[in-house]
C-alpha positions as CSV (number, residue, x, y, z in Angstrom):
1,M,-95.1,29.5,-114.2
2,S,-93.7,26.1,-115.0
3,M,-91.4,23.9,-112.9
4,T,-88.1,22.6,-113.8
5,P,-87.7,18.8,-113.9
6,E,-85.7,19.0,-110.7
7,E,-88.4,21.0,-108.9
8,R,-91.1,18.6,-110.2
9,E,-89.0,15.6,-108.9
10,R,-88.6,17.3,-105.5
11,V,-92.4,18.0,-105.3
12,D,-93.1,14.4,-106.3
13,R,-90.7,13.1,-103.7
14,M,-92.3,15.3,-101.1
15,D,-95.8,14.1,-102.1
16,R,-94.6,10.4,-101.8
17,Q,-93.1,11.2,-98.4
18,M,-96.4,12.9,-97.3
19,V,-98.4,9.9,-98.5
20,F,-96.0,7.5,-96.7
21,L,-96.2,9.6,-93.5
22,A,-100.0,9.8,-93.7
23,E,-100.2,6.0,-94.1
24,H,-97.7,5.4,-91.3
25,Q,-99.7,7.8,-89.1
26,A,-102.9,5.9,-89.8
27,Q,-101.2,2.6,-89.0
28,L,-99.9,4.0,-85.8
29,S,-103.3,5.3,-84.9
30,V,-104.8,1.8,-85.5
31,N,-102.0,0.2,-83.4
32,L,-102.6,2.7,-80.6
33,D,-106.3,1.9,-80.6
34,R,-105.4,-1.9,-80.3
35,L,-103.0,-1.2,-77.5
36,R,-105.6,0.8,-75.6
37,H,-108.1,-2.0,-76.1
38,D,-105.5,-4.6,-74.9
39,V,-104.6,-2.4,-71.9
40,D,-108.3,-2.1,-71.0
41,R,-108.7,-5.9,-71.3
42,L,-105.6,-6.5,-69.2
43,K,-106.9,-4.1,-66.6
44,E,-110.2,-6.1,-66.5
45,V,-108.3,-9.4,-66.2
46,T,-106.0,-7.9,-63.5
47,D,-108.9,-6.6,-61.5
48,G,-110.5,-10.1,-61.7
49,L,-107.3,-11.7,-60.5
50,V,-107.0,-9.3,-57.6
51,Q,-110.6,-10.1,-56.6
52,V,-110.0,-13.9,-56.8
53,T,-106.8,-13.4,-54.8
54,V,-108.6,-11.5,-52.1
55,Q,-111.3,-14.2,-52.0
56,H,-108.7,-17.0,-51.8
57,S,-106.8,-15.1,-49.1
58,E,-110.0,-14.8,-47.0
59,R,-110.6,-18.6,-47.5
60,F,-107.1,-19.4,-46.5
61,D,-107.6,-17.3,-43.4
62,D,-110.7,-19.2,-42.6
63,V,-108.9,-22.5,-43.2
64,H,-106.0,-21.3,-41.0
65,R,-108.4,-20.4,-38.1
66,S,-110.2,-23.8,-38.5
67,L,-106.8,-25.6,-38.4
68,E,-105.9,-23.7,-35.2
69,R,-109.2,-24.7,-33.6
70,L,-108.6,-28.3,-34.7
71,E,-105.2,-28.2,-33.2
72,K,-106.5,-27.0,-29.8
73,I,-109.3,-29.6,-29.9
74,T,-106.7,-32.3,-30.7
75,E,-104.5,-31.2,-27.9
76,E,-107.4,-31.3,-25.5
77,Q,-108.4,-34.7,-26.7
78,G,-104.9,-35.9,-26.1
79,R,-104.9,-34.6,-22.6
80,Q,-108.3,-36.3,-22.0
81,L,-107.1,-39.5,-23.5
82,T,-104.0,-39.5,-21.2
83,R,-106.3,-38.9,-18.2
84,T,-108.6,-41.7,-19.4
85,D,-105.6,-44.1,-19.8
86,H,-104.5,-43.3,-16.3
87,R,-107.9,-43.9,-14.8
88,L,-108.3,-47.1,-16.8
89,N,-105.0,-48.3,-15.5
90,M,-106.1,-47.5,-12.0
91,L,-109.3,-49.4,-12.6
92,I,-107.5,-52.4,-14.1
93,G,-105.3,-52.4,-11.0
94,V,-108.3,-52.4,-8.7
95,V,-110.0,-55.2,-10.7
96,E,-106.8,-57.3,-10.7
97,R,-106.4,-56.9,-7.0
98,Y,-110.0,-57.8,-6.4
99,F,-109.8,-61.0,-8.4
100,S,-106.4,-61.9,-7.0
101,G,-107.7,-61.8,-3.5
102,G,-106.0,-58.5,-2.6
103,E,-102.6,-59.6,-3.7
104,R,-100.6,-57.4,-6.0
105,I,-100.0,-58.9,-9.3
């Protein structure tokens, strides 16, 4: 049985469409594989960033605690310096009175 020219043209057109669809499907498959690879790589990078962020957070917490300790130490040193200044002023007063013969200067 032989085909008419119209039938032959229709079959040829369907063959071209099937070839186009097969090529397009192959390209989509390649693109999907690339996307999967990119997503896997992005997941690795993201996991690394999360890990670094956690480490930095822990270090920041350590620094914060150290700064709080330093603040307490500085406050205590300030109190001690005030007491020392007061005691030095008292001593200076005693020494001045001693050298002035008991008179207040």
